[in-house]
C-alpha positions in Angstrom: 3.6 24.9 36.1 6.9 25.0 37.0 9.5 27.9 37.6 11.7 26.6 34.1 8.6 25.9 32.0 6.9 29.8 33.6 10.1 31.0 32.3 10.3 29.3 28.9 7.2 30.6 28.0 7.5 34.4 29.2 10.6 34.6 27.8 9.9 32.9 24.0 6.6 34.7 23.8 8.1 37.8 24.6 10.8 37.2 22.5 8.6 36.3 19.5 6.7 39.9 19.9 9.8 41.7 19.7 11.3 39.4 16.6 7.9 40.5 15.0 7.9 44.1 15.9 11.5 44.1 14.7 10.9 42.5 11.5 8.3 44.8 10.7 10.0 47.9 11.8 13.4 46.7 9.7 11.6 45.7 6.8 10.2 49.5 6.6 13.5 50.7 5.4 14.5 50.8 1.5 17.7 49.1 1.9 18.3 48.5 -2.0 19.4 52.0 -3.3 16.2 51.5 -5.8 13.4 54.1 -5.7 10.1 53.4 -4.9 8.0 52.3 -7.4 11.0 51.2 -10.0 12.1 47.9 -11.7 14.2 46.2 -9.3 15.7 44.2 -12.2 13.7 41.3 -11.4 11.7 39.6 -14.9 10.1 36.4 -15.8 7.8 35.9 -18.2 6.7 39.3 -19.2 5.9 39.8 -15.1 8.2 42.7 -13.7 9.4 43.1 -10.3 8.9 46.6 -8.9 10.2 48.3 -5.1 7.0 48.9 -3.8 6.7 49.1 0.3 4.2 47.0 2.0 0.5 49.2 2.1 0.4 51.3 4.7 -2.7 49.5 6.3 -1.4 46.1 6.2 1.5 48.1 8.0 -0.6 49.2 10.8 -2.6 46.3 11.0 0.4 44.3 11.8 1.0 47.3 15.0 -2.4 46.9 15.9 -2.2 42.9 16.2 1.7 43.4 18.0 -0.2 46.4 20.5 -3.6 44.0 21.1 -1.3 40.7 21.9 1.0 43.0 24.5 -2.3 44.4 26.0 -4.2 41.0 25.9 -1.5 39.4 27.9 -1.5 41.6 30.5 -5.0 41.2 31.0 -5.4 37.5 30.8 -3.5 34.2 31.5 -0.9 33.3 28.9 2.3 34.0 30.2 3.5 31.0 32.0 1.7 31.3 35.7 0.9 35.0 35.4 -2.8 35.5 35.7 -3.2 38.7 34.6 -4.4 42.2 35.7 -8.1 41.6 35.0 -7.9 38.2 37.4 -10.1 36.1 34.6 -10.2 32.3 35.2 -11.7 29.6 32.8 -14.6 27.6 34.6 -13.8 24.9 37.0 -10.4 25.1 36.5 -9.8 23.3 40.1 -11.1 20.0 38.7 -8.7 17.4 39.1 -10.5 13.9 38.4 -13.5 12.8 36.5 -15.6 12.2 39.8 -15.3 16.1 40.1 -15.8 16.7 36.7 -19.0 14.4 37.3 -20.5 15.6 40.0 -20.1 19.4 38.8 -21.3 18.5 35.8 -24.5 17.0 37.3 -25.0 19.9 40.0 -25.1 22.2 37.1 -27.7 20.1 34.7 -29.7 20.1 38.0 -29.5 23.3 38.4 -30.9 24.4 34.6 -26.9 25.4 34.2 -27.2 23.5 30.7 -24.5 24.4 27.7 -25.3 23.8 24.6 -24.3 20.7 23.7 -26.4 19.2 26.9 -29.7 21.0 25.9 -28.8 19.3 22.5 -28.2 16.4 24.0 -31.9 16.2 26.3 -33.7 17.5 23.6 -32.5 14.0 21.6 -33.5 11.8 24.3 -36.9 13.5 24.9 -37.4 12.7 21.0 -35.3 9.7 20.1 -35.1 7.7 23.8 -38.7 6.4 23.6 -37.7 4.9 20.4 -34.7 3.3 21.3 -36.6 1.7 24.4 -38.7 0.2 22.2 -36.2 -1.0 20.2 -34.4 -2.4 22.9 -37.4 -4.7 23.8 -37.0 -6.9 20.8 -33.9 -9.4 20.8 -30.6 -8.3 19.1 -31.3 -11.5 16.5 -34.4 -9.7 15.6 -33.2 -6.4 15.3 -29.8 -7.6 13.2 -31.8 -8.9 10.0 -34.7 -6.9 10.3 -35.2 -4.1 7.1 -37.7 -2.4 8.5 -39.3 -2.1 11.7 -42.6 0.2 12.4 -43.4 1.9 15.5 -46.6 4.2 16.3 -46.3 6.8 18.9 -48.6 6.1 21.9 -48.8 8.0 25.4 -45.2 9.7 24.7 -43.9 6.0 24.5 -43.7 3.8 21.2 -45.2 0.6 20.3 -44.1 -1.6 17.5 -46.9 -2.2 14.8 -47.6 -3.8 11.4 -45.8 -2.1 8.7 -47.6 -1.2 5.4 -47.1 -0.1 1.9 -45.4 3.3 1.9 -48.4 5.2 0.5 -51.1 2.9 3.0 -49.1 3.9 6.2 -51.1 5.8 8.6 -49.8 9.1 9.5 -47.7 9.6 12.6 -46.1 5.5 12.4 -42.3 5.9 12.1 -40.5 3.6 9.6 -37.5 2.7 11.4 -34.2 0.8 9.9 -32.3 -0.8 13.0 -29.6 -1.5 10.7 -28.8 1.9 9.8 -29.3 3.4 13.3 -26.9 0.8 14.6 -24.7 2.2 12.1 -24.7 5.5 12.8 -24.3 5.0 16.6 -21.2 2.6 15.8 -19.8 5.5 13.5 -20.2 8.0 16.1 -18.4 6.2 18.9 -16.8 2.9 18.0 -15.5 3.6 14.6 -12.0 6.1 16.4 -10.9 2.3 17.5 -12.4 0.1 15.1 -12.2 1.4 12.0 -15.0 3.1 10.1 -15.3 -0.5 8.0 -15.3 -1.9 11.5 -12.2 -4.1 10.2 -9.9 -2.6 13.4 -6.2 -1.6 13.5 -3.5 -3.1 15.6 -4.5 -3.5 19.2 -7.9 -2.8 17.9 -10.0 -6.1 17.1 -12.0 -6.6 13.8 -15.7 -6.7 14.6 -16.2 -8.5 10.9 -14.3 -11.8 11.5 -15.5 -14.9 13.5 -13.1 -14.4 15.4 -13.9 -13.2 19.4 -12.2 -13.0 22.5 -14.8 -13.0 25.0 -17.5 -14.9 22.6 -19.2 -14.1 19.7 -23.5 -14.1 20.3 -25.8 -11.5 20.9 -25.2 -11.6 24.7 -21.3 -12.1 24.7 -21.5 -9.0 22.4 -23.9 -6.7 24.5 -22.0 -7.4 27.8 -18.6 -6.9 26.1 -20.3 -3.5 25.1 -22.3 -2.7 28.4 -19.3 -3.6 30.8 -16.3 -3.3 28.6 -13.3 -5.4 29.0 -10.2 -5.4 31.1 -7.6 -8.0 29.6 -6.3 -10.3 32.5 -3.1 -9.3 30.2 -0.9 -11.6 28.2 2.1 -12.1 30.5 5.8 -10.9 29.4 7.5 -14.3 29.3 10.9 -13.1 28.3 12.1 -13.3 31.8 11.1 -16.9 32.3 11.8 -18.0 29.0 15.1 -16.4 27.4 15.3 -14.8 24.1 15.9 -18.3 22.6 12.4 -19.8 24.3 11.2 -16.8 23.0 11.7 -17.5 19.4 11.3 -20.9 19.7 7.8 -20.8 21.1 6.8 -18.1 18.8 8.2 -20.3 16.4 6.0 -23.0 17.5 3.1 -20.6 17.7 3.1 -19.7 13.7 3.4 -23.4 13.0 0.1 -23.4 14.7 -1.5 -21.1 12.3 -0.6 -22.9 9.7 2.7 -20.8 8.6 6.3 -22.4 7.5 8.7 -22.0 10.4 11.9 -23.7 11.2 10.7 -26.7 12.3 13.6 -27.5 14.7 12.4 -24.5 16.9 9.2 -24.9 16.9 9.7 -28.6 18.1 11.8 -27.1 21.3 8.8 -24.3 21.1 6.2 -27.2 21.6 7.8 -28.5 25.2 8.1 -24.6 26.4 4.4 -24.1 25.5 2.9 -26.2 28.3 3.3 -22.5 30.1 1.1 -21.0 27.7 -1.6 -23.8 27.8 -3.6 -22.0 31.1 -4.8 -19.5 28.8 -4.3 -20.8 25.2 -5.2 -24.2 25.9 -3.3 -27.1 24.8 -4.4 -27.2 21.2 -4.1 -23.5 20.8 -7.2 -22.8 20.1 -7.4 -20.1 22.8 -10.0 -18.9 25.6 -13.5 -18.9 24.2 -13.1 -22.7 22.8 -12.2 -24.0 25.9 -14.8 -22.6 27.9 -12.6 -19.9 29.2 -13.4 -16.0 29.3 -9.6 -15.2 29.6 -9.3 -12.9 26.2 -7.1 -15.5 25.3 -7.1 -15.6 21.5 -7.2 -18.4 19.1 -3.3 -19.3 17.9 -4.4 -21.5 15.2 -6.7 -19.2 12.7 -3.9 -16.8 11.6 -5.8 -13.8 12.2 -3.3 -11.5 14.9 -4.6 -9.0 16.9 -1.5 -6.9 17.7 0.3 -8.5 14.2 1.5 -11.6 12.9 5.0 -10.9 12.0 7.6 -13.2 13.3 9.0 -10.2 15.0 5.3 -9.1 16.3 4.7 -12.7 18.0 7.7 -12.6 19.2 7.5 -9.1 20.8 3.9 -10.5 22.4 5.6 -13.3 23.8 8.8 -11.6 25.5 6.7 -8.6 26.7 3.4 -9.4 27.3 0.2 -7.7 25.9 -3.0 -5.3 27.8 -5.9 -4.4 25.9 -8.9 -2.6 28.0 -12.2 -2.2 26.1 -14.1 0.5 28.3 -17.6 0.2 29.0 -20.8 2.2 27.6 -23.3 1.4 29.7 -22.8 5.1 31.3 -22.1 6.8 28.3 -24.6 5.4 25.8 -27.3 3.6 27.7 -28.3 -0.2 27.9 -31.2 0.9 24.8 -28.7 2.2 22.4 -26.2 -0.4 23.4 -28.5 -3.1 22.7 -29.2 -1.5 19.0 -25.1 -1.1 18.4 -25.1 -4.9 19.6 -27.2 -6.0 16.7 -25.6 -4.1 14.2 -22.3 -5.5 15.4 -24.1 -9.1 15.2 -25.1 -8.2 11.7 -21.6 -7.1 10.4 -19.6 -10.0 12.0 -22.5 -12.7 10.9 -23.8 -11.7 7.4 -25.4 -14.4 6.4 -28.3 -14.9 8.2 
């Protein structure tokens, strides 16, 4: 922390404590010239205000808290760069990179120094890991449209078995609904960006439609989840096209999507669109339609990742766009990714 921020924190903190002490002390005195317990002359709806001081216990509590804050800031870190006379430090404060964090985390696990969350994860993996492993052996399409699967435990693993009526189901057989399992995994890990309804938002794709930047087959969905996507990026064409060129190309792009535009500007934009065709295709239908894994969107379907207003399209052309989808392979593991892939395929293809 720089000297400026060190003293900023010290001065602001000390001033706040002193100010609180002053406010409490000043307000203990009676400046109203009205006797204690007498009326202040304020009355509303039968309720009269009396000149009563703060209860003693309340006053003492304030003073105790102020005294405690002084002791705490003297003993522990809290005043800028001052570390406190006890010399206490938060564990692993020297970590500066993700690699260091992972290394120390694995070391702690190897030594049995698991925190509660790690212990809960480990217990859950031991309980449900074999079940996810059994579901991962099934094709994504089968999982996507299955209404219920039955698994029987055998030697620390699960084997799929026939589902019977509930009252005839043998003891020890688990009935699993892959859709609900995938939905819960999605809500826990994916909803933050794509929304709880999976309809996305600006910059985060809608997973319920048929518009896919890298392909919407079960295999492609799983590939995207496993390894993530780092977009090659929509180049910033503002410097090359100029402001007039940006507006003309935007009009042509909107025309491709079936929107009402300025025909004269759109015609001029069509001639400039040649530089866009390398990624989006001459027909503007995007990378997937033209057999290219560029992540270039279809410009003809009126589905817009960053907004479809004239201003938003111009902004995309002028300054470019670049999205990143994180890889979930090392976070969830392939088995859980397999189940989420089935869920996403189901909500994007509701009709089997």
